[in-house]
N, C-alpha and C positions, 0 to 999 in steps of 0.2 A: 920385394919389388922396389926398389927406391927408383924413382924417376928424377930425372933432369927437368929444368924449366923448358928446355927445348923438347923434351919428349912429351912432357904436359901440353906443350900448343900443338906438337905434329897430333898427339893423340886427340885432342879435341877437335882439330880440322878434320881428320879422318871420320869421327864419329858424326861431326856434322855433314860431310859428306855423303855419309850414308843415309842419314836423314834426308838431307837436300835429295837423293835419288830415288828414296821411296814416295816424297812427295811427288816429285817429275812423274814418276811410273804410275801413280793411283787411276791413270784414265784406263790402263789395261790390269785389272784383277789378276792376281797371283802372278804377275809377271813384275820382277824388281832386280836387282843388283846387289841384294842385302847377302845374300850366300856367296855370290862372286868375291864381295869385299872382305866377307870374313874368312874365308879361304886364302885369299893373299894375304891378308893382313896376318894370318896365324903362321904362313909359311914364312914371312919375313919377320915378325917380331915375336914369336912363338907365343910365351905365357903373357907377354906384354900386350898382346892383342885384345885381352881381356878388357883393356883401358876403352879403346874407341868402341867396341861392343855394348861396352855397358852404358856407355856416353850415349850412344844410338838409342838403347833401350829408355833411358831416362829422359831423353829428348823427347822420344815418341811418347812417353807417360805425359810429361809435363804440356806437351803442346797438343795431344790428342785425347787426353784426359785418362786418369787411373781407374781404369774401369776393368770388369773380370775379364774382357778380349785382351787386356795387357798382361796380366798375370804370367801366361804362358812364356811371354817375352822374357821373363826373368830366368828361364832355365832352355829355351827352346832353342836360342842361338848358341849357347854354351855346347849343346849336344855337338853340333856341326864343328865349333872350335875343338872339341875331343876328339872328333874323328880323324880332325887333320893333324892333331897333335900325335896321333899314333900313327901316321905315315912314314915312313923311311925319310929321314933327311936327304939321304943321298939316292934319289930315283935317277935312272938314266934319263937324260934330256928327252929323248923320243916319247917317252910314255908319260911324262908329267903332265902336259895338257889333258891327256885322253883321264888319266886318273883324277885330276882335281877337277874336271867337267863331271865325272860319274859319281864322284861324292857328293858335289853340288845338287845334281840332280835326284840322288837318293835321299838327299835331305827334304828335298822339294816333293819327293813322291811318300814320303814318312810324315810329313809336316802336320796333317790331319790327327794322324795317329798319336804323335806326340804331344799334341794341341789337347786331345780328349782328355786325359785324366784330370786335369785342373776344372775343363768345361764340366766333368760328370760331377766334381765334389760341389761346385759352387751352384749348380742347378739340380743337384740331388739326384743323379741320374743312377741307375743300377748299372751292372755290367752289360747287359743285354741292351739297355738305351743306348750305352756309350758306344758299343758296337754299331748299333743302327745309326749313331751319329756319323761316325767314322764311313761307314758304307756310303751314307748319304753324302758324305764330302768327296769321294774318291774322283770325281770327274775334276774337281777344282785341285785336287792333289796332282793328278796327272798335268794339267796344265800347267801346275807349279815346277813339277819333276822335269818336264820336256823343256819349259823355258829356262830352268836353271842350267839346264845342260847346255843349251845353245848360247845363254849369255855367257857360260863357263869358258868360252873361247877368249875372253877378255882377263882371265885369271892369271895367265903367265906372261901376257903383256903389262898388267899392273905391278906382279911382283918384280920384273925386269926395271920397270919405272920408280919403284919403292926402292929397290937396291941400290939402283944409281944414285938416288937421291942421298942415300945413307952414307955412299962411299966420298959424294961429293962434300957432303957437311964434314964428314970425320976428316977431311983434308984442311977444311977451314980452322 
């Protein structure tokens, strides 16, 4: 995937927007727009959406510390990207918002489960302890999933704006 200078600038800005949105939303634990951005960027940019995702991941590590909590970031957001990549490109317009919102919510509900394997390895947890860790986090995952669903209402408008910007820049 060769990138143009324009794409490098756009993807850098999109990754920075993801990070800024995370900082802005830190007052509300497990409520953020990261999933919303990942779904929208993946629908518009497909494989190239990995660039802003990993810019976000590395900004998070650089500015918040490359600690054990950061390790799942190396794959956890890619899971959401992969699910979106598997969705049909040509979905009927009326179902798009609901499908995108549901996928975003699903990722939020599964976040702790996806996060758990690395935590188990880092902290030496056996399977039973890892399951207990997941169960203890279910209230947080519930908040995450529900908030991802409702924040997901922004996905289609973001997709629309990104596609419009792509069409305008293609004319230049």
